[in-house]
HTML snippet that shows the backbone in 3Dmol.js (N, CA, C, O; Angstrom):
<script src="https://3Dmol.org/build/3Dmol-min.js"></script>
<div id="view" style="width:600px;height:400px;position:relative"></div>
<script>
const pdb = `
ATOM      1  N   MET A   1      22.077 105.475 -64.245  1.00  0.00           N
ATOM      2  CA  MET A   1      20.889 104.735 -63.958  1.00  0.00           C
ATOM      3  C   MET A   1      21.143 104.179 -62.502  1.00  0.00           C
ATOM      4  O   MET A   1      22.185 103.639 -62.130  1.00  0.00           O
ATOM      5  N   SER A   2      19.924 104.421 -61.684  1.00  0.00           N
ATOM      6  CA  SER A   2      20.040 103.915 -60.324  1.00  0.00           C
ATOM      7  C   SER A   2      19.421 102.584 -60.090  1.00  0.00           C
ATOM      8  O   SER A   2      18.555 102.156 -60.853  1.00  0.00           O
ATOM      9  N   LEU A   3      19.828 101.937 -59.088  1.00  0.00           N
ATOM     10  CA  LEU A   3      19.431 100.545 -58.721  1.00  0.00           C
ATOM     11  C   LEU A   3      17.909 100.625 -58.557  1.00  0.00           C
ATOM     12  O   LEU A   3      17.363 101.658 -58.169  1.00  0.00           O
ATOM     13  N   LYS A   4      17.235  99.501 -58.864  1.00  0.00           N
ATOM     14  CA  LYS A   4      15.819  99.367 -58.572  1.00  0.00           C
ATOM     15  C   LYS A   4      15.686  98.466 -57.505  1.00  0.00           C
ATOM     16  O   LYS A   4      15.661  97.260 -57.750  1.00  0.00           O
ATOM     17  N   VAL A   5      15.588  98.926 -56.236  1.00  0.00           N
ATOM     18  CA  VAL A   5      15.541  97.905 -55.059  1.00  0.00           C
ATOM     19  C   VAL A   5      14.431  98.119 -54.135  1.00  0.00           C
ATOM     20  O   VAL A   5      14.219  97.300 -53.241  1.00  0.00           O
ATOM     21  N   MET A   6      13.704  99.162 -54.284  1.00  0.00           N
ATOM     22  CA  MET A   6      12.516  99.312 -53.359  1.00  0.00           C
ATOM     23  C   MET A   6      11.285  98.633 -53.768  1.00  0.00           C
ATOM     24  O   MET A   6      11.017  98.429 -54.951  1.00  0.00           O
ATOM     25  N   SER A   7      10.552  98.292 -52.811  1.00  0.00           N
ATOM     26  CA  SER A   7       9.243  97.549 -52.986  1.00  0.00           C
ATOM     27  C   SER A   7       8.204  98.641 -53.100  1.00  0.00           C
ATOM     28  O   SER A   7       8.342  99.795 -52.694  1.00  0.00           O
ATOM     29  N   ILE A   8       7.058  98.086 -53.754  1.00  0.00           N
ATOM     30  CA  ILE A   8       6.026  99.111 -53.839  1.00  0.00           C
ATOM     31  C   ILE A   8       5.493  99.550 -52.415  1.00  0.00           C
ATOM     32  O   ILE A   8       5.060 100.690 -52.253  1.00  0.00           O
ATOM     33  N   GLY A   9       5.525  98.762 -51.535  1.00  0.00           N
ATOM     34  CA  GLY A   9       5.268  99.378 -50.072  1.00  0.00           C
ATOM     35  C   GLY A   9       5.972 100.521 -49.624  1.00  0.00           C
ATOM     36  O   GLY A   9       5.421 101.491 -49.103  1.00  0.00           O
ATOM     37  N   THR A  10       7.404 100.389 -49.861  1.00  0.00           N
ATOM     38  CA  THR A  10       8.243 101.434 -49.747  1.00  0.00           C
ATOM     39  C   THR A  10       7.955 102.664 -50.596  1.00  0.00           C
ATOM     40  O   THR A  10       7.959 103.784 -50.085  1.00  0.00           O
ATOM     41  N   VAL A  11       7.754 102.506 -51.628  1.00  0.00           N
ATOM     42  CA  VAL A  11       7.454 103.624 -52.701  1.00  0.00           C
ATOM     43  C   VAL A  11       6.101 104.400 -52.364  1.00  0.00           C
ATOM     44  O   VAL A  11       5.944 105.615 -52.482  1.00  0.00           O
ATOM     45  N   LYS A  12       5.135 103.458 -51.914  1.00  0.00           N
ATOM     46  CA  LYS A  12       3.793 104.012 -51.372  1.00  0.00           C
ATOM     47  C   LYS A  12       4.023 104.987 -50.208  1.00  0.00           C
ATOM     48  O   LYS A  12       3.403 106.051 -50.211  1.00  0.00           O
ATOM     49  N   GLN A  13       4.897 104.684 -49.189  1.00  0.00           N
ATOM     50  CA  GLN A  13       5.235 105.472 -48.029  1.00  0.00           C
ATOM     51  C   GLN A  13       6.021 106.681 -48.537  1.00  0.00           C
ATOM     52  O   GLN A  13       5.779 107.799 -48.083  1.00  0.00           O
ATOM     53  N   LEU A  14       6.860 106.502 -49.374  1.00  0.00           N
ATOM     54  CA  LEU A  14       7.849 107.732 -49.882  1.00  0.00           C
ATOM     55  C   LEU A  14       6.835 108.749 -50.566  1.00  0.00           C
ATOM     56  O   LEU A  14       6.833 109.947 -50.281  1.00  0.00           O
ATOM     57  N   THR A  15       5.985 108.177 -51.481  1.00  0.00           N
ATOM     58  CA  THR A  15       5.299 109.129 -52.408  1.00  0.00           C
ATOM     59  C   THR A  15       3.789 109.628 -51.846  1.00  0.00           C
ATOM     60  O   THR A  15       3.236 110.649 -52.254  1.00  0.00           O
ATOM     61  N   GLY A  16       3.277 108.798 -50.922  1.00  0.00           N
ATOM     62  CA  GLY A  16       1.861 109.116 -50.373  1.00  0.00           C
ATOM     63  C   GLY A  16       0.741 108.535 -51.390  1.00  0.00           C
ATOM     64  O   GLY A  16      -0.473 108.593 -51.195  1.00  0.00           O
ATOM     65  N   LEU A  17       1.290 108.049 -52.346  1.00  0.00           N
ATOM     66  CA  LEU A  17       0.415 107.337 -53.368  1.00  0.00           C
ATOM     67  C   LEU A  17      -0.123 105.860 -52.891  1.00  0.00           C
ATOM     68  O   LEU A  17       0.473 105.198 -52.041  1.00  0.00           O
ATOM     69  N   THR A  18      -1.222 105.463 -53.490  1.00  0.00           N
ATOM     70  CA  THR A  18      -1.735 104.118 -53.042  1.00  0.00           C
ATOM     71  C   THR A  18      -0.939 103.184 -54.115  1.00  0.00           C
ATOM     72  O   THR A  18      -0.329 103.570 -55.112  1.00  0.00           O
ATOM     73  N   GLU A  19      -1.114 101.822 -53.633  1.00  0.00           N
ATOM     74  CA  GLU A  19      -0.568 100.827 -54.391  1.00  0.00           C
ATOM     75  C   GLU A  19      -1.326 100.802 -55.903  1.00  0.00           C
ATOM     76  O   GLU A  19      -0.736 100.693 -56.978  1.00  0.00           O
ATOM     77  N   ARG A  20      -2.541 100.908 -55.739  1.00  0.00           N
ATOM     78  CA  ARG A  20      -3.326 100.981 -56.954  1.00  0.00           C
ATOM     79  C   ARG A  20      -2.924 102.188 -57.888  1.00  0.00           C
ATOM     80  O   ARG A  20      -2.772 102.055 -59.102  1.00  0.00           O
ATOM     81  N   GLN A  21      -2.775 103.318 -57.243  1.00  0.00           N
ATOM     82  CA  GLN A  21      -2.288 104.321 -58.121  1.00  0.00           C
ATOM     83  C   GLN A  21      -0.973 103.966 -59.016  1.00  0.00           C
ATOM     84  O   GLN A  21      -0.881 104.048 -60.241  1.00  0.00           O
ATOM     85  N   ILE A  22       0.060 103.535 -58.044  1.00  0.00           N
ATOM     86  CA  ILE A  22       1.278 103.203 -58.699  1.00  0.00           C
ATOM     87  C   ILE A  22       1.221 102.210 -59.767  1.00  0.00           C
ATOM     88  O   ILE A  22       1.882 102.284 -60.802  1.00  0.00           O
ATOM     89  N   ARG A  23       0.307 101.171 -59.436  1.00  0.00           N
ATOM     90  CA  ARG A  23       0.088 100.112 -60.560  1.00  0.00           C
ATOM     91  C   ARG A  23      -0.662 100.815 -61.887  1.00  0.00           C
ATOM     92  O   ARG A  23      -0.453 100.397 -63.026  1.00  0.00           O
ATOM     93  N   TYR A  24      -1.370 101.697 -61.658  1.00  0.00           N
ATOM     94  CA  TYR A  24      -2.039 102.317 -62.647  1.00  0.00           C
ATOM     95  C   TYR A  24      -1.268 103.110 -63.547  1.00  0.00           C
ATOM     96  O   TYR A  24      -1.499 103.116 -64.756  1.00  0.00           O
ATOM     97  N   TYR A  25      -0.260 103.853 -62.952  1.00  0.00           N
ATOM     98  CA  TYR A  25       0.671 104.590 -63.718  1.00  0.00           C
ATOM     99  C   TYR A  25       1.654 103.650 -64.342  1.00  0.00           C
ATOM    100  O   TYR A  25       2.212 104.081 -65.351  1.00  0.00           O
ATOM    101  N   GLU A  26       1.954 102.521 -63.962  1.00  0.00           N
ATOM    102  CA  GLU A  26       2.627 101.501 -64.570  1.00  0.00           C
ATOM    103  C   GLU A  26       1.901 101.058 -65.878  1.00  0.00           C
ATOM    104  O   GLU A  26       2.364 101.065 -67.018  1.00  0.00           O
ATOM    105  N   ASP A  27       0.576 100.644 -65.435  1.00  0.00           N
ATOM    106  CA  ASP A  27      -0.308 100.177 -66.683  1.00  0.00           C
ATOM    107  C   ASP A  27      -0.289 101.283 -67.801  1.00  0.00           C
ATOM    108  O   ASP A  27      -0.315 100.969 -68.991  1.00  0.00           O
ATOM    109  N   ARG A  28      -0.245 102.525 -67.394  1.00  0.00           N
ATOM    110  CA  ARG A  28      -0.343 103.596 -68.463  1.00  0.00           C
ATOM    111  C   ARG A  28       1.078 103.809 -69.107  1.00  0.00           C
ATOM    112  O   ARG A  28       1.274 104.695 -69.938  1.00  0.00           O
ATOM    113  N   GLN A  29       2.055 102.945 -68.674  1.00  0.00           N
ATOM    114  CA  GLN A  29       3.275 103.100 -69.234  1.00  0.00           C
ATOM    115  C   GLN A  29       4.053 104.516 -68.868  1.00  0.00           C
ATOM    116  O   GLN A  29       4.840 105.069 -69.635  1.00  0.00           O
ATOM    117  N   LEU A  30       3.693 104.992 -67.570  1.00  0.00           N
ATOM    118  CA  LEU A  30       4.389 106.304 -67.304  1.00  0.00           C
ATOM    119  C   LEU A  30       5.632 105.971 -66.185  1.00  0.00           C
ATOM    120  O   LEU A  30       6.395 106.842 -65.770  1.00  0.00           O
ATOM    121  N   VAL A  31       5.675 104.789 -65.850  1.00  0.00           N
ATOM    122  CA  VAL A  31       6.889 104.230 -64.823  1.00  0.00           C
ATOM    123  C   VAL A  31       7.123 102.869 -65.215  1.00  0.00           C
ATOM    124  O   VAL A  31       6.207 102.132 -65.580  1.00  0.00           O
ATOM    125  N   PHE A  32       8.479 102.471 -65.143  1.00  0.00           N
ATOM    126  CA  PHE A  32       8.697 101.097 -65.542  1.00  0.00           C
ATOM    127  C   PHE A  32       9.578 100.331 -64.503  1.00  0.00           C
ATOM    128  O   PHE A  32      10.797 100.220 -64.639  1.00  0.00           O
ATOM    129  N   PRO A  33       8.846  99.790 -63.412  1.00  0.00           N
ATOM    130  CA  PRO A  33       9.695  99.170 -62.530  1.00  0.00           C
ATOM    131  C   PRO A  33      10.164  97.839 -63.016  1.00  0.00           C
ATOM    132  O   PRO A  33       9.588  97.294 -63.958  1.00  0.00           O
ATOM    133  N   GLU A  34      11.284  97.238 -62.356  1.00  0.00           N
ATOM    134  CA  GLU A  34      11.771  95.992 -62.718  1.00  0.00           C
ATOM    135  C   GLU A  34      10.904  94.839 -61.971  1.00  0.00           C
ATOM    136  O   GLU A  34      10.009  95.185 -61.200  1.00  0.00           O
ATOM    137  N   ARG A  35      11.131  93.702 -62.165  1.00  0.00           N
ATOM    138  CA  ARG A  35      10.533  92.709 -61.430  1.00  0.00           C
ATOM    139  C   ARG A  35      11.481  91.631 -60.921  1.00  0.00           C
ATOM    140  O   ARG A  35      12.233  91.011 -61.673  1.00  0.00           O
ATOM    141  N   SER A  36      11.406  91.435 -59.577  1.00  0.00           N
ATOM    142  CA  SER A  36      12.246  90.269 -58.998  1.00  0.00           C
ATOM    143  C   SER A  36      11.778  88.996 -59.465  1.00  0.00           C
ATOM    144  O   SER A  36      10.729  88.698 -60.035  1.00  0.00           O
ATOM    145  N   SER A  37      12.774  88.297 -59.107  1.00  0.00           N
ATOM    146  CA  SER A  37      12.521  86.758 -59.604  1.00  0.00           C
ATOM    147  C   SER A  37      11.290  86.099 -58.905  1.00  0.00           C
ATOM    148  O   SER A  37      10.884  84.994 -59.265  1.00  0.00           O
ATOM    149  N   GLY A  38      10.733  86.780 -57.935  1.00  0.00           N
ATOM    150  CA  GLY A  38       9.384  86.387 -57.494  1.00  0.00           C
ATOM    151  C   GLY A  38       8.292  87.098 -58.030  1.00  0.00           C
ATOM    152  O   GLY A  38       7.132  86.823 -57.726  1.00  0.00           O
ATOM    153  N   GLY A  39       8.622  88.056 -58.863  1.00  0.00           N
ATOM    154  CA  GLY A  39       7.512  88.814 -59.597  1.00  0.00           C
ATOM    155  C   GLY A  39       7.118  90.181 -58.793  1.00  0.00           C
ATOM    156  O   GLY A  39       6.098  90.773 -59.143  1.00  0.00           O
ATOM    157  N   SER A  40       7.795  90.617 -57.876  1.00  0.00           N
ATOM    158  CA  SER A  40       7.602  91.868 -57.050  1.00  0.00           C
ATOM    159  C   SER A  40       8.110  92.924 -57.821  1.00  0.00           C
ATOM    160  O   SER A  40       9.235  92.834 -58.314  1.00  0.00           O
ATOM    161  N   ARG A  41       7.356  93.989 -57.990  1.00  0.00           N
ATOM    162  CA  ARG A  41       7.932  95.227 -58.539  1.00  0.00           C
ATOM    163  C   ARG A  41       9.073  95.727 -57.685  1.00  0.00           C
ATOM    164  O   ARG A  41       9.045  95.670 -56.455  1.00  0.00           O
ATOM    165  N   LYS A  42      10.143  96.253 -58.432  1.00  0.00           N
ATOM    166  CA  LYS A  42      11.175  96.940 -57.840  1.00  0.00           C
ATOM    167  C   LYS A  42      11.487  98.379 -58.330  1.00  0.00           C
ATOM    168  O   LYS A  42      11.714  98.558 -59.527  1.00  0.00           O
ATOM    169  N   PHE A  43      11.505  99.388 -57.469  1.00  0.00           N
ATOM    170  CA  PHE A  43      11.695 100.698 -57.932  1.00  0.00           C
ATOM    171  C   PHE A  43      13.024 101.374 -57.551  1.00  0.00           C
ATOM    172  O   PHE A  43      13.689 100.964 -56.600  1.00  0.00           O
ATOM    173  N   SER A  44      13.375 102.355 -58.266  1.00  0.00           N
ATOM    174  CA  SER A  44      14.599 103.063 -57.995  1.00  0.00           C
ATOM    175  C   SER A  44      14.100 104.380 -57.298  1.00  0.00           C
ATOM    176  O   SER A  44      12.910 104.665 -57.170  1.00  0.00           O
ATOM    177  N   PHE A  45      15.170 105.163 -56.856  1.00  0.00           N
ATOM    178  CA  PHE A  45      14.867 106.607 -56.270  1.00  0.00           C
ATOM    179  C   PHE A  45      14.217 107.480 -57.521  1.00  0.00           C
ATOM    180  O   PHE A  45      13.270 108.260 -57.414  1.00  0.00           O
ATOM    181  N   GLU A  46      14.873 107.199 -58.608  1.00  0.00           N
ATOM    182  CA  GLU A  46      14.421 108.072 -59.708  1.00  0.00           C
ATOM    183  C   GLU A  46      12.953 107.831 -59.898  1.00  0.00           C
ATOM    184  O   GLU A  46      12.143 108.745 -60.056  1.00  0.00           O
ATOM    185  N   ASP A  47      12.634 106.498 -59.872  1.00  0.00           N
ATOM    186  CA  ASP A  47      11.196 106.043 -60.169  1.00  0.00           C
ATOM    187  C   ASP A  47      10.290 106.945 -59.011  1.00  0.00           C
ATOM    188  O   ASP A  47       9.227 107.485 -59.318  1.00  0.00           O
ATOM    189  N   VAL A  48      10.789 107.006 -57.861  1.00  0.00           N
ATOM    190  CA  VAL A  48      10.007 107.595 -56.741  1.00  0.00           C
ATOM    191  C   VAL A  48       9.767 109.148 -57.157  1.00  0.00           C
ATOM    192  O   VAL A  48       8.633 109.607 -57.021  1.00  0.00           O
ATOM    193  N   GLU A  49      10.740 109.908 -57.626  1.00  0.00           N
ATOM    194  CA  GLU A  49      10.678 111.223 -58.073  1.00  0.00           C
ATOM    195  C   GLU A  49       9.748 111.401 -59.298  1.00  0.00           C
ATOM    196  O   GLU A  49       8.983 112.344 -59.503  1.00  0.00           O
ATOM    197  N   LEU A  50       9.962 110.321 -60.065  1.00  0.00           N
ATOM    198  CA  LEU A  50       9.032 110.453 -61.236  1.00  0.00           C
ATOM    199  C   LEU A  50       7.618 110.243 -60.863  1.00  0.00           C
ATOM    200  O   LEU A  50       6.782 110.869 -61.513  1.00  0.00           O
ATOM    201  N   LEU A  51       7.244 109.506 -59.971  1.00  0.00           N
ATOM    202  CA  LEU A  51       5.967 109.187 -59.594  1.00  0.00           C
ATOM    203  C   LEU A  51       5.335 110.434 -58.855  1.00  0.00           C
ATOM    204  O   LEU A  51       4.160 110.764 -59.021  1.00  0.00           O
ATOM    205  N   LYS A  52       6.202 111.083 -58.040  1.00  0.00           N
ATOM    206  CA  LYS A  52       5.674 112.292 -57.508  1.00  0.00           C
ATOM    207  C   LYS A  52       5.368 113.340 -58.517  1.00  0.00           C
ATOM    208  O   LYS A  52       4.362 114.044 -58.440  1.00  0.00           O
ATOM    209  N   GLU A  53       6.306 113.437 -59.522  1.00  0.00           N
ATOM    210  CA  GLU A  53       6.036 114.428 -60.540  1.00  0.00           C
ATOM    211  C   GLU A  53       4.710 114.066 -61.423  1.00  0.00           C
ATOM    212  O   GLU A  53       3.843 114.892 -61.710  1.00  0.00           O
ATOM    213  N   ILE A  54       4.701 112.814 -61.772  1.00  0.00           N
ATOM    214  CA  ILE A  54       3.500 112.419 -62.461  1.00  0.00           C
ATOM    215  C   ILE A  54       2.149 112.769 -61.619  1.00  0.00           C
ATOM    216  O   ILE A  54       1.180 113.267 -62.193  1.00  0.00           O
ATOM    217  N   HIS A  55       2.143 112.495 -60.298  1.00  0.00           N
ATOM    218  CA  HIS A  55       0.901 112.689 -59.538  1.00  0.00           C
ATOM    219  C   HIS A  55       0.728 114.209 -59.483  1.00  0.00           C
ATOM    220  O   HIS A  55      -0.432 114.623 -59.495  1.00  0.00           O
ATOM    221  N   ARG A  56       1.742 115.105 -59.423  1.00  0.00           N
ATOM    222  CA  ARG A  56       1.556 116.506 -59.428  1.00  0.00           C
ATOM    223  C   ARG A  56       0.916 117.024 -60.684  1.00  0.00           C
ATOM    224  O   ARG A  56      -0.011 117.828 -60.590  1.00  0.00           O
ATOM    225  N   LYS A  57       1.368 116.600 -61.901  1.00  0.00           N
ATOM    226  CA  LYS A  57       0.904 116.922 -63.121  1.00  0.00           C
ATOM    227  C   LYS A  57      -0.542 116.388 -63.340  1.00  0.00           C
ATOM    228  O   LYS A  57      -1.352 117.088 -63.946  1.00  0.00           O
ATOM    229  N   LEU A  58      -0.850 115.273 -62.902  1.00  0.00           N
ATOM    230  CA  LEU A  58      -2.138 114.727 -63.035  1.00  0.00           C
ATOM    231  C   LEU A  58      -3.078 115.616 -62.338  1.00  0.00           C
ATOM    232  O   LEU A  58      -4.123 115.970 -62.883  1.00  0.00           O
ATOM    233  N   ARG A  59      -2.724 116.015 -61.075  1.00  0.00           N
ATOM    234  CA  ARG A  59      -3.443 116.926 -60.094  1.00  0.00           C
ATOM    235  C   ARG A  59      -3.728 118.390 -60.780  1.00  0.00           C
ATOM    236  O   ARG A  59      -4.768 119.030 -60.623  1.00  0.00           O
ATOM    237  N   ASP A  60      -2.696 118.762 -61.507  1.00  0.00           N
ATOM    238  CA  ASP A  60      -2.803 120.066 -62.212  1.00  0.00           C
ATOM    239  C   ASP A  60      -3.604 119.871 -63.448  1.00  0.00           C
ATOM    240  O   ASP A  60      -3.892 120.877 -64.096  1.00  0.00           O
ATOM    241  N   GLY A  61      -3.974 118.778 -63.830  1.00  0.00           N
ATOM    242  CA  GLY A  61      -5.126 118.757 -65.010  1.00  0.00           C
ATOM    243  C   GLY A  61      -4.565 117.998 -66.300  1.00  0.00           C
ATOM    244  O   GLY A  61      -5.238 117.801 -67.312  1.00  0.00           O
ATOM    245  N   PHE A  62      -3.229 117.597 -66.120  1.00  0.00           N
ATOM    246  CA  PHE A  62      -2.769 116.844 -67.399  1.00  0.00           C
ATOM    247  C   PHE A  62      -3.360 115.391 -67.473  1.00  0.00           C
ATOM    248  O   PHE A  62      -3.708 114.784 -66.460  1.00  0.00           O
ATOM    249  N   HIS A  63      -3.448 114.880 -68.729  1.00  0.00           N
ATOM    250  CA  HIS A  63      -3.937 113.616 -68.921  1.00  0.00           C
ATOM    251  C   HIS A  63      -2.735 112.617 -68.906  1.00  0.00           C
ATOM    252  O   HIS A  63      -1.598 113.078 -69.016  1.00  0.00           O
ATOM    253  N   THR A  64      -2.930 111.275 -68.776  1.00  0.00           N
ATOM    254  CA  THR A  64      -1.927 110.253 -68.741  1.00  0.00           C
ATOM    255  C   THR A  64      -1.380 110.353 -70.265  1.00  0.00           C
ATOM    256  O   THR A  64      -0.163 110.498 -70.379  1.00  0.00           O
ATOM    257  N   PHE A  65      -2.067 110.297 -71.303  1.00  0.00           N
ATOM    258  CA  PHE A  65      -1.477 110.261 -72.595  1.00  0.00           C
ATOM    259  C   PHE A  65      -0.690 111.471 -72.772  1.00  0.00           C
ATOM    260  O   PHE A  65       0.372 111.360 -73.384  1.00  0.00           O
ATOM    261  N   GLU A  66      -1.017 112.524 -72.364  1.00  0.00           N
ATOM    262  CA  GLU A  66      -0.205 113.762 -72.531  1.00  0.00           C
ATOM    263  C   GLU A  66       1.204 113.624 -71.824  1.00  0.00           C
ATOM    264  O   GLU A  66       2.266 113.976 -72.337  1.00  0.00           O
ATOM    265  N   LEU A  67       1.065 113.087 -70.632  1.00  0.00           N
ATOM    266  CA  LEU A  67       2.472 112.701 -69.926  1.00  0.00           C
ATOM    267  C   LEU A  67       3.359 111.789 -70.514  1.00  0.00           C
ATOM    268  O   LEU A  67       4.580 111.927 -70.585  1.00  0.00           O
ATOM    269  N   ARG A  68       2.528 110.619 -71.036  1.00  0.00           N
ATOM    270  CA  ARG A  68       3.500 109.655 -71.733  1.00  0.00           C
ATOM    271  C   ARG A  68       4.060 110.249 -73.014  1.00  0.00           C
ATOM    272  O   ARG A  68       5.225 110.009 -73.331  1.00  0.00           O
ATOM    273  N   LYS A  69       3.273 111.017 -73.764  1.00  0.00           N
ATOM    274  CA  LYS A  69       3.946 111.658 -75.013  1.00  0.00           C
ATOM    275  C   LYS A  69       5.085 112.488 -74.650  1.00  0.00           C
ATOM    276  O   LYS A  69       6.122 112.368 -75.302  1.00  0.00           O
ATOM    277  N   SER A  70       5.015 113.310 -73.693  1.00  0.00           N
ATOM    278  CA  SER A  70       6.057 114.274 -73.106  1.00  0.00           C
ATOM    279  C   SER A  70       7.242 113.390 -72.720  1.00  0.00           C
ATOM    280  O   SER A  70       8.391 113.653 -73.073  1.00  0.00           O
ATOM    281  N   MET A  71       6.925 112.371 -72.009  1.00  0.00           N
ATOM    282  CA  MET A  71       8.029 111.617 -71.443  1.00  0.00           C
ATOM    283  C   MET A  71       8.811 110.887 -72.588  1.00  0.00           C
ATOM    284  O   MET A  71      10.039 110.817 -72.539  1.00  0.00           O
ATOM    285  N   VAL A  72       8.140 110.382 -73.548  1.00  0.00           N
ATOM    286  CA  VAL A  72       8.861 109.766 -74.650  1.00  0.00           C
ATOM    287  C   VAL A  72       9.622 110.798 -75.371  1.00  0.00           C
ATOM    288  O   VAL A  72      10.758 110.515 -75.752  1.00  0.00           O
ATOM    289  N   LYS A  73       9.102 112.026 -75.614  1.00  0.00           N
ATOM    290  CA  LYS A  73       9.893 112.950 -76.227  1.00  0.00           C
ATOM    291  C   LYS A  73      11.246 113.254 -75.334  1.00  0.00           C
ATOM    292  O   LYS A  73      12.377 113.232 -75.819  1.00  0.00           O
ATOM    293  N   GLU A  74      11.013 113.483 -74.238  1.00  0.00           N
ATOM    294  CA  GLU A  74      12.213 113.788 -73.309  1.00  0.00           C
ATOM    295  C   GLU A  74      13.149 112.592 -73.220  1.00  0.00           C
ATOM    296  O   GLU A  74      14.351 112.852 -73.162  1.00  0.00           O
ATOM    297  N   ARG A  75      12.773 111.328 -73.201  1.00  0.00           N
ATOM    298  CA  ARG A  75      13.564 110.161 -73.241  1.00  0.00           C
ATOM    299  C   ARG A  75      14.290 110.111 -74.422  1.00  0.00           C
ATOM    300  O   ARG A  75      15.458 109.735 -74.326  1.00  0.00           O
ATOM    301  N   SER A  76      13.802 110.444 -75.653  1.00  0.00           N
ATOM    302  CA  SER A  76      14.331 110.365 -76.883  1.00  0.00           C
ATOM    303  C   SER A  76      15.423 111.368 -77.047  1.00  0.00           C
ATOM    304  O   SER A  76      16.457 111.068 -77.642  1.00  0.00           O
ATOM    305  N   ALA A  77      15.232 112.503 -76.557  1.00  0.00           N
ATOM    306  CA  ALA A  77      16.079 113.682 -76.653  1.00  0.00           C
ATOM    307  C   ALA A  77      17.447 113.453 -75.680  1.00  0.00           C
ATOM    308  O   ALA A  77      18.574 113.871 -75.945  1.00  0.00           O
ATOM    309  N   ARG A  78      17.055 112.692 -74.505  1.00  0.00           N
ATOM    310  CA  ARG A  78      18.124 112.365 -73.618  1.00  0.00           C
ATOM    311  C   ARG A  78      18.993 111.337 -74.261  1.00  0.00           C
ATOM    312  O   ARG A  78      20.217 111.464 -74.226  1.00  0.00           O
ATOM    313  N   ASP A  79      18.405 110.301 -74.861  1.00  0.00           N
ATOM    314  CA  ASP A  79      19.126 109.227 -75.586  1.00  0.00           C
ATOM    315  C   ASP A  79      20.107 109.795 -76.609  1.00  0.00           C
ATOM    316  O   ASP A  79      21.247 109.370 -76.802  1.00  0.00           O
ATOM    317  N   ARG A  80      19.485 110.861 -77.269  1.00  0.00           N
ATOM    318  CA  ARG A  80      20.224 111.453 -78.630  1.00  0.00           C
ATOM    319  C   ARG A  80      21.504 112.117 -77.987  1.00  0.00           C
ATOM    320  O   ARG A  80      22.620 111.999 -78.492  1.00  0.00           O
ATOM    321  N   ARG A  81      21.275 112.756 -76.944  1.00  0.00           N
ATOM    322  CA  ARG A  81      22.461 113.548 -76.263  1.00  0.00           C
ATOM    323  C   ARG A  81      23.470 112.615 -75.773  1.00  0.00           C
ATOM    324  O   ARG A  81      24.654 112.877 -75.986  1.00  0.00           O
ATOM    325  N   GLU A  82      23.104 111.436 -75.068  1.00  0.00           N
ATOM    326  CA  GLU A  82      23.929 110.578 -74.424  1.00  0.00           C
ATOM    327  C   GLU A  82      24.655 109.780 -75.553  1.00  0.00           C
ATOM    328  O   GLU A  82      25.841 109.468 -75.447  1.00  0.00           O
ATOM    329  N   GLY A  83      23.889 109.463 -76.641  1.00  0.00           N
ATOM    330  CA  GLY A  83      24.639 108.792 -77.805  1.00  0.00           C
ATOM    331  C   GLY A  83      25.605 109.698 -78.604  1.00  0.00           C
ATOM    332  O   GLY A  83      26.560 109.226 -79.222  1.00  0.00           O
ATOM    333  N   GLY A  84      25.341 110.911 -78.570  1.00  0.00           N
ATOM    334  CA  GLY A  84      26.297 111.904 -79.098  1.00  0.00           C
ATOM    335  C   GLY A  84      27.539 111.834 -78.329  1.00  0.00           C
ATOM    336  O   GLY A  84      28.610 111.989 -78.917  1.00  0.00           O
ATOM    337  N   ARG A  85      27.499 111.614 -77.056  1.00  0.00           N
ATOM    338  CA  ARG A  85      28.829 111.731 -76.117  1.00  0.00           C
ATOM    339  C   ARG A  85      29.576 110.668 -76.391  1.00  0.00           C
ATOM    340  O   ARG A  85      30.790 110.792 -76.232  1.00  0.00           O
ATOM    341  N   ARG A  86      29.081 109.482 -76.826  1.00  0.00           N
ATOM    342  CA  ARG A  86      29.954 108.151 -77.014  1.00  0.00           C
ATOM    343  C   ARG A  86      30.791 108.314 -78.161  1.00  0.00           C
ATOM    344  O   ARG A  86      30.443 108.809 -79.233  1.00  0.00           O
ATOM    345  N   VAL A  87      32.111 107.788 -77.814  1.00  0.00           N
ATOM    346  CA  VAL A  87      32.972 107.850 -79.048  1.00  0.00           C
ATOM    347  C   VAL A  87      33.543 106.462 -79.259  1.00  0.00           C
ATOM    348  O   VAL A  87      34.289 106.239 -80.213  1.00  0.00           O
TER     349      VAL A  87
END
`;
const viewer = $3Dmol.createViewer("view");
viewer.addModel(pdb, "pdb");
viewer.setStyle({}, {cartoon: {color: "spectrum"}});
viewer.zoomTo();
viewer.render();
</script>
């Protein structure tokens, strides 16, 4: 897991998305930034890559509910694999 240290402004520059788009994807539970003690969103490099992928898929015609469903399945499969490795 990578550290969540980037502000929404930095993420905006790295992704080409607007702050509104980033917040929308968070509202739709597609990305999960942490919050600083002051309430600011903090993102990781993984979040940046995920946001780029989300934006590409939405441009290609996917709907947010389809992406969320797919991401939940992927996360569950990854958690099962990682859980199986622990002894």
